[in-house]
N, C-alpha and C positions, 0 to 999 in steps of 0.2 A: 213517477210517484204522483199520487193525488187522484182526485176524482174528476170525471168529466161531466157528470150529471149535476147541473146547477142547483137542483133542489137539495142535494146533500150539503151544499155550502151554507144553507140557511138553517139546517137542523143541527141540534146538539148531539154529538156522538156519545155512545156509552162511555168511551174512554175520557171524554171531557168532564165526566162526573167524578173521576178518580181523584181522591185527595192528592194534593201536591206531593206529599211524602211517599205516595204510591204510584206516581206517574212517570217513572223513569225507564220502563221496560224498553228494550231495544226494538221490539216489534210494534208495540202500541202506545208507548209512553209519549204523551204530548210534550213532556219536558226533556226528552232525549233528542237533541238537535241532529244527531247522527243516525237515528233509527228510522224505521219505516213510517212511524206515526200513523199506523192503521186506524181507521175510523169505522166503527160498526153501528148499524141502525136497524130498528125494527122495520120489517116489510111484511105486514100481516103477522102470521105465526112464525115466520122465518126471520132470520137476521141476514144482513147483507153488508159487505164492505167491498171497496174497489181499490185496486192497486195496479200501477203500470210499472213493470220491471224495466230497469235501465240496462244498458249494454254491459255494465260491470257485474250484473247479477247472473252472469253466464255460467253454464256448466260446460257445454260444447258450443261452438259458434251457432247462434240462432236459437238456442234453447236455454230455458231458465234452470238455475241450480236447484236441485232437489231439496237442499237444506232450507233455502229461502221459501220454497213451497210449503214445506213442513212447518216452518215458523209462522207463515201466514195462517195456516189451518189452526195452529196452536193458539196464537194471539186472538184470532177472531173467536175461537171457541171459549177462551176464558172471559172475553167481553160478553159473549152470549150468555155464559153461565151467570155472570153478575146481573145482567138484565133480567134473565129468567128468574133468578132468586128474588129480586125486587118484585117482579110481576106476580110470583107465587104468593108473596106476602101482601099483595095489594098496595105496595108502596111505590112512590116515585123515586127515581134514582138520585135525587138530591137530598134524600132524608137519611138521618143517622139511625142506627150505625151503618157505616159504609161497607158494602160487600166488595170483596176483591178476591179473585180466585187465582190459583196456580195449578200447574199441570200435575196430576197424579199419574196418568199414563197417556201415551199418544201413539196411535196406530195410523199409519199413512199408507195408502195404496196408490201407486203411480199407474194410472190407466193408459196413458199415452204421453209422449213428449209434449211439453208446454213451450210454445214459441215465445221468444222475447219480442217485444214490440207492442202487440195488442194489450189492451186493458184486461186485467183478470178480475172476475167477479167471484168473491168468496161468499158462500151461503152457509148458514148454520141453522140448526134446529135442536133445541133442548129436548131430549127424549126421556129424561128422568131428572126430577128435582126432588132430592130427599135429604133434608138436614143440611149438612156441610158439603154434600156431594151433588154435582150436576154432570150428567152425561150429555155430550153434544156430538151430533153427526154434522160433518161439514164437507163441503166440496169446493173445488175451484173450476170455474167454467171460463173458457175463452173461445171466441169465434164460434159460439154455439155448441162447443164440445166440452164435456166434462173430462178434465185431464187428471184430476187428483180427487180422491175421497179419503176422509179420515174420521176417526172417532177419538174424542178426547174425554177422559175422565178428569173433571175439574174439581179441585178441593178448595174449600174456603181457606184463605191465607191463614196459616197458624200464627198464634200470638208471637211465637219465637222469631218470626220473620218480619213482624211489624216494627217499624222504627219507633224508638221511644218518643213519647209526646214532648214537644217543645214547649217553651213558655206560653201560657195562655191556651194551650191545646186542650180539647176535651179529654176526659179520662179514657184510658184504653178500653176497648170493647172486650167484654168477657167472652171467653171461648165457650162453646157449647153447641 
């Protein structure tokens, strides 16, 4: 787990902007000590995250579990959706109201087996940003080979999934 590129360590990831009450996702939640804690960043018009699978992420000896790969695509895409929504509005990610996305649909194509050991690079690109919906194309690359491709339809988190505001919290964001 983690990033080997030292420049990533000094940048603030999209997921670092998630409010504490929305930062518990198993894949990308910074407050989930048992999760992947995936960190996504802009790289030009694309987004990028890095993850190194560990031995227990196995499907068959030497290869990464497909569910892990799907969840990396999923969580990187929802982070990409949030960043793209802010960008489309001309806002910084630390401004209110906070954007947070969940998965409306996920399609994953496994192109070839993904080996355990080498770092995985997850890349994303928002192909459509419209209202509460963002479509993201994503891929996983390792050792110069694309092993997984996916498309995620990301939907703005519905009010029914948002935690109730605590004492001193700002009023809930209106849906729309």
